[in-house]
N, C-alpha and C positions, 0 to 999 in steps of 0.2 A: 504493499501499498505506497502512498503518495505521503511524504512527512511533510508536517508542518513549515513554510517560510516567513520568515520576518515577513512585517509589515511594509508596503510597495517595494519589495525586493528585487530587483530587475525589469519594473515593469514599462518605464518609461523607454527601451532600449527594444524591447523584444519583440520578436517576427510576427509575434498575434497585435501589433498596432501597426503595423506595416498594410496601408489598404489597397497598394500596390500587388502583394500576393493573393494567389490563390484563397477564397474564404475557406474551401478544404484543412488545407495549411495551417494558417491563421490558427480554425480552431483547434486543430490536432498541438498546437503548440502553449495555448494556453490551456488545453485540457491535462498536459503533461505538466504543468506549472502548479494544478489546482489538490488542496487537499480533498478526501471525503466530504468533510463538513461543505467544503465551498462547490462539490458540483453537487452535494445535495442541495445547496443553498438554491441552486438556477433552478430547482425543480417547483418550489415553493412560493407561492402569492403571500401577500399582506393587504388585509380589510381596513383601506386606511382612513375610512371617517365615517363610524358612525354618525347615528341622529343626534345625538347628544351625547357626551362622557358617560359611558358604563350602559349605556342604551343597546338591549341588541341590534345587528345590523343584516339582519338576516333570520328566514324560515330555517326551520331545521336545527337552528343552533344547540335547542336542546339536544341532539341526537349527540354530544358533544361532553368530554366526561369534563370541560370547563371553557370558560367564554373563551371566544377569539377577542385578543389583546385590544382590539380597539384602535382609537386614534393617540394613545399615548407615546410619545417621543421615545421615552425609552424602550419600549418595546419593539417598535420600527428598529432602532437603531441596534437592539441588540439581534434582533433576526435576523438585519443586510449586513452585520460583521462579518458571516460566513457568505454573502453574498444573498441576491434576490430573484426571481427567474421574473415576477410579475405584480405588478400593484393593482387591486381590485377596484374597481368602482370608484374612483376618487370622486367623478361628477355624479353618477348615478345614485347616490347613495341615503345620500341627505342633498337639499335645496340650498345651489351657490350659483350667483351671479355668475355670468361668463367670464368676465375679467379675473375675479376671484377668485375661480376655481383651477383657471388655466397658472394664476402666481402657486395656489396650492401645490398643485403638484410637479412645479418649478418646484418648487419648496422640498418635497418629497423626495423628486429623484437626486435632490441634491443630497441630503440626508443619506439614503442607500449609496448612491457612490462614494462618498467620504468614508463611509462604514467600513468597507471591502479592499482590501486592499489593492484591487486591479481597480479601484475606480469604474465598475463598469454598474450603470443604472438599469434601471427593470424596465419590460415592457409592461405598461400600461393598457386595462382593455377597459371596455366599456359595452352596453347594451347597446342597440341601434337598430332593433328589426323595426320600427315604426318612425325611426328619424334617431338623431342622437339622444341616449336617453338621461337627458337632466334638462334641470329648469332653464326656463325660457330660451329651449328649444323648438324648432317647427316639428309639430305632428302630422305626419304623411301619414297617408288613408294605410291600413291592415294590410295583411299579406293575401287574404279572399279576397281583397280589394285588387292588389296587382293581376292573382289570376282572374278574374272578372274582365280585366280589363282587354286581358289577351293580348298585351303589349310590351314583349322584352324589351325592346329600345327605350320606353318612357319609364320602363322600372331600372334600366340603369341608369336613364341620366339621377332619378331620384339617389340611386346608391352613390354615385361618384359627389353629388348634392350632402349626402350622411358624410362621406367621406373626408369632406373639402372642412367640413366644421369642427368634426374629430379632428385633425391633423392641426389646426390653428388652435385648437386647446391644446397640444402635447399627444392626445393619444395616438397610440401605436396599433392596435386592434379590435376588430367588434366580435361582439357574439353572436353574429348574423350570418347563412339565413338558417331559418327551418326548412327544411327539405322534406319534414315529414309526408306520406302521405294521407288525406285522410280516409279511414277506413267507418266510422262511427261517432256521427257529426255528434253524439251525445257528450264525444268527449269534450273533455271543459279547452283545451289548446286547439282545437278546432280555427279558431280565430288567431292562431300563428302559421297557419297551414295554407299553403296557396291554392288546392285543390287536391279532389280524390283522384284528379287522372295526372300516372308518370310523368307523362311526355310533355305536360302542360308542364307540372310543378318541376321538371327539369331545364325544357325553355326557360321559363320564368326565373327562376332560381339560381340557372347559370348566368344569366345577364345581372340581376344583383351582384353576385361576385365580382363579376368583369368589374361592374361600375365601382368597388370598395376597393377591389385589387390594381386597376389601373390606377387610381389616387394615391394608392402609394398605404391605404391599410389592409390590416390584415383580415381577410375574408375566412371567417369560422363556419363552418357546413355540421350543421345539428339535426339531429339527433342522433347519430351512428349506433344501429340500425334498427327498426320497428317498434321505437317507440308509440306510435300511432294506432298502432295494430292492437293495443291492450288489452287484455281478458273484459268483459263488459265497460268498455269505453271508459274503465276507471285509471284514473293519472298511477303510472308507475307499476300497474299491475304486469303481470307475465304478459310477454308477447303472442295474442292467441294465433297465429300464421305459421302453416309450415314453412319447410324451406322452400319450396317452389315460390307461393307468392311472395317468401322475403327477399327472393331472389328477381322476381321477372317484376314485383310494384314498389316492394320500399327500398328496393336499393337501387334500383333505376335513375331514379335524380340525383344521387350520391355520383354513380359511374357517370352520368353528364355531365354535371358541373366538374369531377376531378378533372376529366379529360380536357374539357372546354374554359372553363375558366379557370385552371390554375390556380386554387386557392391555397392559403400557406397554412391554414388548421383546423381542424376536424374534433366535434366535442361529443364524446359518447352518450348514448340512451339511458336513462336511469331501468332500465327495464332487463327482465331477463329474457332469452332466447331459448326454449327448449330446460330450464335451469339451470342456465347460466349466467349471471348478470354479464353484463355489456362492459364492466368498466371492468371485470377480471377475465376476459375470454379472447384469448393469445389467436382463436382460429380467428376471429372478427377483424382485432384489430393489427394483428402483424399479419397473417396469412392471405387474408382476402385482401386489407386494405392498402396495406404494404406489398405484400409479394406479387397478387394476383394485380391489383387497381394499380400499382406504381407510386402511389402515394409518398412523399417525401421531407412533406412538414413535419410540424410538431401537432400531435394530440393532446389537446387538455378534458382533464376534466368537469363533468358536470358540478355544480356547485355541492360540494359533499358526501359526491356519488363514492368515491371510495374508502370514507368512515362509513357508508352503507354498507359496503360489505361484511360488516361487523354488529352493527346496531340493527339493520334493516333487513339482507339477505341472509345475514347466518353462514354467511363460509367463511369467516376468517374469526378467529379467536380473540384477533388481539390488531393494536394499528401498525404493528411491525408485521404483522401477517398479511394487515391487507394491503399495505405498502409493499410487500415483497407481490403480492397477486395481478395487481395493479400496475405495478412497473413491468413485472416477465409478458403482462398482455402488450404490454404496449401503450400505457398511456405516461405520456415525456413528464407534465405538469400538473399539480394539484394544484384546484381551487375552492375554493375562497381562499385558504391560508395554507398553513402548511403542517395540518394536523398529526397525518400521515407522514406524510414524504421530508419533515422534519428530522427531530432525535428521533423519533422510530426509524427510520431508515436505516439513519446511521448508524444506529447502535445493529441495527442487523448486517448490515454490509461488515460492520468490525466482528461480530461474531463469525461471518463466515455466513449465514444463513442466506441472503443476497450479494452473488457474484458482483463483483466488484464493476465487472464488463456490464451488467446491464444498465449500471449507473454511470457509467461511461456512453453509452451508446444514447440516453436520456438525454444526459447534458450538452452532449455534442450538438443534437440536433436543434436545443434552446439556443444555444449559443453559435450556432448556424443561423437560426432566424435573428439573433442579434444583431450578426453581421449585417446581413441585408438588410436591417433596417436604422445601419449608422451607428450603432449602441458600445460597438467596440473600440468606436474614434477618437475615445475621449468623451465625456461629460461637458459642458459649456451652459452651464444658464441661458438664458434669453432673460434680457430686463424685468421683471415682471412689473404687471402692471398695474398702477394704485388701484386696490378696488373702491378709493373715495374722489378722483377722479373718474371725468363722464367716460367710465365702462363701456357701456351702454352700446356709446358711438365708437368707440374703437374696435369692439369685438361684440359681433350680433349675431347667434347663434339659428333667428329667424332672420334674415334680411328677404327684404320684397323677393325676389330670386326665387327664394325657396318657397316662400306661400307663392306665389306663383304657377310652381312645380306642384306644390301639393295640390292644387285648384284641377290643374290640366287630369293631374292623374283622378281627383275625386271624381271628375265630369267622364273621363272614359271610364270608369268602375261601375256606374249605376244603371241597376238593370232593370227594364223594365218589362217585365214579367205578362201581365196584361192592360187590357186598354178597350171598355167600348165607345171608347170613344169621347171620354171625361176630358182625358187631357189634349193636347194643354188647357191649360183653367181658363178660363175670361175671365181677361183682366178687370169687366166690371164684376165681375162674380162675388155674390157674398158669401166671406169663406170662413169658416171655422177650422180651428187648428184645435184638435185634442190628444186626448193620448200621454203617457207618461213621458215620453220622448218626446212631447212638442219644442219644451225650452230646457233639455236635459244637456249642457257641456258635456258631461262624461259618457253621456250616449253615445258620441260621437269616437272614443277612442280605445283602442284596449288594451289589455293590460300591462304593456311593454310600455306604455306612454307613460312618461315622468310622473303627470300630474293624479293619473291613474297607480301606477306603482310604487308613487313615493305621498305624491303630494294629498291626496285623501285620508290620510290619516293627522293632520292638520287642517283644519278648518278654515283656520285663519289666515294658510297661503292662498297666496293668490296664483293661479295658474301659471304665470308666467307669459303666458300669449294669448293672443289674440283668439276668441274661440268662438265666434257668433251660434248661435243654435239656430236651429230649424225655423222658429219661429222669430229670431230676430232680421232671418235673410228673408221668410216671407212678408212681415210688416215691412220691409222695402219697395214690394211688390203690390201688397194691397193695405191700404191706410188703414179700415176697416176690421183687420184684422182679428178677430175673437180667438185667444187665446184660452183651453181651460184642459190643463192637464190630466185629469180625472184620476187624480193618486197618483203611485211609484208603481216604480217595476214590479214590485215586488208586495207593497201593500197597497191598498186601497177601499176606506168608506165606503158604505152606501150612500152618502149625500156626496163625495166626491163623482161617483159616477153615475149618480142621479146632475148634477150638474152638467157634465162635461154631453151627457145626451140630452139636454135641454137646448147646447148650443148647438147642438148636431141638427137637432128638429128645430131649429129656426134660421139655419143658413140655407142658399141655394147648391153648397156643396160641401163637402166636409173633409177635411184632411185628417186621416189619425193614423199619428203616429206610435209603434210596437215595436219591441223588440227587445236588446240588453243592454245589464250595465255591468261592465267587466269591472275585475280584481284578481284578486289575488287569495289563491286557499280560503275559499267559501264567503271570501270580503265580495260575492256578484254573484251574477247568472252567467257568464262567460268569463273565460281567463283559465290560466293555471290554478287546477285544484278545485276547479269549478266546473265537475262532470253534474251530468244531467241523467234520470231514471227515464224518463221519455223527453220529448221532441213537444212537448206543448209550450202553447208559450206561461212563460214566468207568473207567478202572482195571480191577479183576478184580469190578467188582460184579455183572453179569451171572452170572459165573460163582461169586459166591458167592450169589444169590438161584436157580442152578439146584439148588447142593446142600440148601441149607436146602425149598427145595419139592420135594426126592426125598425128605425124611427120610417124609414124610404128615403130618405136623405141621398144622392148619389156618394158614394164614399170611398175615395183613393186610399187604398191602404199604403203607410210606408212602413217599410222594415229597416231597423237600425240595429244589426247586429250582429255578432261572430263566428254564429253558426244558420246552418238553414234550420226555418222551426214549420212544423206541421200546420197547413193554414186551409186544410182542404175544407172546411166549411163556411170560412172566413172569403176565400180567394173565390171562389164559388156563386160568392151572392154581392162582391165589390164594385164600383165601378171602373178601378185597376187598382194594381199592385205593384209597389215600386220596392226595388232590394236594393240597401246598402250596407256593405260590410265596413262598420265604423269605419268611418270616408276622411276621421280628419279633422284637424281646425281649420278646410276652408270646405267641410264636406256640408253644411246648410248652406252655402253662399252655392253650392255645385246643386244639389235637389231641389232650389226653388229654383235655377237654372232650369232644370229638364221639369219641374212639373208647369211652369209657363212659359214652354218651348222654347225660352232661348239656347235652348242648350237640347242637342239629340241625344237620347240614349242610346250609346255607344256599347254600354257592358254585355257580356253573356255568363250564364251562370258558373263557375267555377266547379262545384257540388250536385248535387242532384236534390231534387227538394222535395220532400216525400208530404203524403194527402194525408197520414193516418200520423199522430203521433209513436203509436205502437208499431209500425210494420219497420222499426231502423233493426241492423242500417238498411239504408237508401243509397247504393253507389254503380253505377252504369256498367262499372267494369266489373263483372260477374259472369259466370258458366249459365246455360240453360236449364240447370236444376236446382242453379241457386238463382233464378228469377221467377215473377210470378207463375204460377202452375195450379191446376185442379184438383193436383194431389196434396195441398196445403191450402189453409183456411187464413194463412198471413200473407197479406196483400201489402207486397211493398214496393206497388207502382208509383211512380215520382209523382207528383204532381204536374211537375217542372224540371225537365230533365235537363241533367249536363248540358249546357252549350246554349242553353235556351235564352233567348232574348229578343226584344221586339225593337223596332222602330219607326220613325215617324211617317215613312215610308214601306212598299211593297219590294219582294224582288224575287223573280223569276230565273231557276234553271232551267240549263239546257245545254246541249252538244257534250257530252262528256266522251268523250275520248281517252282507250287507252293502248300505249303504242311502246313494245311490241306486247300482245294477245300473251305469246307464249313465250319464256327465258329459263336460263340456265342458271342463269347470275347476271351479276349487273344490276343496272337501275333500269325501272319503266317510267314511262311519260305518262303522266295522269293530266287530263285538261279537263274545263269546264267555261262554258258561258254564264256569266253570270251578270244577270240585267234588272237597272232600277224601274219598275213597273209602275210605279208611280210618280207624283206629279212635285213631291222634295225630294232633294239631296236627300242621303242620306249613307250608315256605314256600314256595312255588313261583313261579319265573322266568317269565310267561309271556311268549312271545316270538312276534315279527309277522315273516313274512317277505314279498317282495313279489318277482316274477318276469315277465320281459318275455322274452316264445317269439319274439315275430316284431318289432323292428327291423332301421333301418338299420345298425347296426354290432353286432358279437360283443358280449353279455351275458353276465355270469356268470348262473347257473343260478339265483340265490336271494341278495337281501341281506337284510340283518337294516332290518326299518323302523323298527320301537319293542319295547318290552317295560314290562313290570309286576312288581314283584318286591314280594308279597303273603303274608299267612299267614292260614291257614283253619283254621279249626276243623275236628273229626271232623265228617263228615257236613253238613258248611253249605258253599254254596257263593256265589261272586259272579261278576257279570257285568266284564267286560272288556273295556270299548270306548277304540278308536284312531280316532284324527283327523287321516286321510290326504288331505295335500292332494295333488292332481295336481306343484306340484311335486317332489314325491319318487318320483318316477316319471325322475326327467331323467337326461341323462349327455351324454358329449359327442360331438354326431353327426361324423359324417363333414368336413366344414367344419369340425373344434375349436371349435363354439360348445353351449353348453349348450342342449338343447334337449328338450322334452316331445314325443313323436311318440303321433299317434293310434292306437290297438289296445287288444287285451283285454291287462290286468296282472292276472294270478293273485295269489291272497290264499291265506297260509299257515299258520295257527296251529300252535304246537305247544308241547312243551317243551325242544326241541336245532334247529338244522339240520340233522337228519335224523331226529326223530319229530315229523312234523307232521301228526296228524289230521284236523285240520280243514282242509278245503281251498275255497276260492270262485273268485268273482273281479268285475273290474267294469271297462268299456269305454268307454275314453277317447273322445270320439268331434270332430270337429273337425278344423280346419287345424290342421299342425304352428308348436309356439309356441316361441321361443327367449326364453330368460331371463337376468335381467341381475345383478348381483350382491344384487342384495333379495330372491332368490328362495327360498321358506319353505324350514328347513332342519331342523325340528325334525317329530315326530309325536308331539303330546298327549294323554295317556292319563289317563283315568278308572277305578276301581274299585271298584265297586257292592254290597256286600251286599245279597244276597236272600234 
C-alpha cells in the first residue's frame, strides 16, 4: 500500500500538473502519489448546506447511524484533508440568491482545495431536471411535457440554457435526465419520465444529454435500470419485469443516450432486479454498462443507495460490507456523503477485505473526470460577487431568454385531446374558471422544481421567479373572468364545491382546471414517493367535475398533472379536454394562448390516458394477450392513445410507398404524403410504427419507429420519408441475444398509435442475424414540401 507523504510534497512540479500530457498519464501519476485515504476521499461527497444549522438536509437521513455533518466548516475541513470527490447541492438544498450561492460555492471549493495536499477542488453537482434547481432560476416544463412536444431540438436548446446557468454558478454536473420508461402511471415519479415509448424517451433524452454536455455540464443518466417497472408502481419496490422487457424496453433509452449523447455519468436505480439491488449488481454496472455498452465515465450512487444495501435491502451487514459490494459492482462515487466510502471503506482496504485495485479503478475514473473539467489544473477562486451589491443584475438564473424558451416549450407540449367546437374561446364570452388548479402556482411544476422541492417547507419564502397562474393569464384575455377554485386538490368543503358550481351555471362557458399538486414523499399527489393506488382524480375533483358538468354549461376541462388520469366519465361529457404536463413558469400563459386560439395546440400524448381508473397499467407497447380481449373482465382500452393530439385543422394521409418491399439487410424507405385538408395552418406529428406479426418470441402489437413534426399551410402537402434500417426490427431472441429475423414487417403511418390510416409491409429475407452493440438505433426522416 502507498505511504503517506508530507503535505504538498512534490505537487507543484509533478507530471499530473502538466495539462500538455495525456489525461491518462496525468491520472496515473497522481494516483500513484495518493494514499488509501486520499483515493477513498475522491469517492465521497459532502452535503454542504442544510436549511439551518443542525437541520436535516434530506429524506432518508434517518437511515444512517448518525446525521450528516451539515454545514460545519470543521466537518468539511476534516473530510477534505484526504480530498473530496463531490460537493452536494450547494444551491439546491436551501434558498440562496444567485450571486450569494456562487460566492458560497467558491468559498467551499477554497476550503476543499486548501485542505488536501494536492490542492484539488471537488466536482459540484446539482439537480437540473426542470431547470437548475435553485432559488430564482427558470422552471421549465417537466419531462412528460418534453415528450409531448415531440421536439428534440427544442429540448436540447432547453438543456443548453440550463447548463449555461449552472456553469455561471460554478457547478460541474447535473443529475439528469431521467430515462426511465413509464410502465405504470400510478408510479409517483411518472412526472419525471419522458413517456412510455423507449424510442421517444431515448430520442428526447439524448437531446437533453447533448444540450448539457455540449455546454460543459456533465449529464447523468438515471436510473440504471428498471426503476419505473417497480412492483405495483411503488417507489423503490423490486423491478417487476423479466430480462427481455428490461433489455428491449427499459434499457433502450440508455443505449441510445450512451451511444449518441456520450454522457459522462450514470446513476444507479434504487430497485432490485430479480433479488439483486442495482447498487450491488456487477453484471449490470460493469459487465453490461461498461463491457457491453462501452461506457467509460463515472457511476454515481443515487442518494443513500449504498447505505440502503445494509438498511433496506439487507444484502450487507455493515457499512464496510455495503461499500465493498457497491465498489465491486462498479459504483465510483457515493452520494450525497461518504458514510460508506469514507472510513468504512478505508478500513476494509487496509484489512485486505477490499482489493486496493478496486479503489484505484474508481479513483482513476473520478480523477479522469476532474481532469476533463480542468480541476487538476489548480484552483484559483473567482472574485466572489458581493451579495450586498445588485447581485440579480450581475447574475440571473431566470433571464428573459430563458423565460421565452420556457414559453416555447410549454406551447409545443400542450395537448388538445378533444374538442366539439368549444375552442378557441370567444373573446366576448362570459367565462368562469373553476377547479383547484385554477389559481395554483405550485400546480405548474413538478417535485424537482425548487419551489416545490424545497420552497414549500417555508410558506414565507417567495417563489423567486414570476409564476403566473392560469387565472392570471386568462384575466389578461377576459376582463370579467370569474375565478372560483371550488376547494383544493385534496380537500374541498361542500360549500366550496357549491360556489364553483354556481359560477359555472352562471357562465356561458366554464374552464375546469383539475389535476395534481406535486411534492416529495407524501407531500403531494404526484412526485417521488407519491405513488397512487388508482388513476382516479385526487381528492373530490371527480365529484366537482360531475357537478359542474351537470349544470349543462359547456365545459372545457384543463388537466395540469404529472401523470395521466382516468377521465372516461368526464371527457365524454366535456366540450373540450386539454392536457398540460406541469408546464413550468410560463405554463399559465401558454395555456391561455391555446384556449383563446392565439397558440396552436401542437403537443401529442407521450403516455396513454386510461378510460377507467382501475384498468392500470395502460400502455400501448404490449402484446396481443396483454391488450383488451374477451377472456378478461379488465378493460385497459385507453381513452386517448399514445401519440394522440388534435389541431385547429385536419390532415389527410395519402400515398404510402415502401421501397424495396423485400430486403436482406440495409434500409427500406417508407414515405407518405400528408395534406392539410383544413382552412388553417397547422402542425402535425407524423408517426411511423412497425409490427412483427410472427416472431420467435412474443412481440408488441406495434412500436414507434420514428416521427416528423411539421407545419403545413392550408391546402398544402408534404412528403415525409423515413429510412428504416433492418436493425430497427431487432429484438431480444429466445437465447437472449439481439437478433433480426426474416419475415414480414408491417408498416403503419398515422397520427397516433391507434389512428393509422396508411398500412403496408416489407419482407426481410435471408438468415437470422445477430446484432452487436454497433447496431443502428435511429430512423432518419426528411420532410419534403410538395
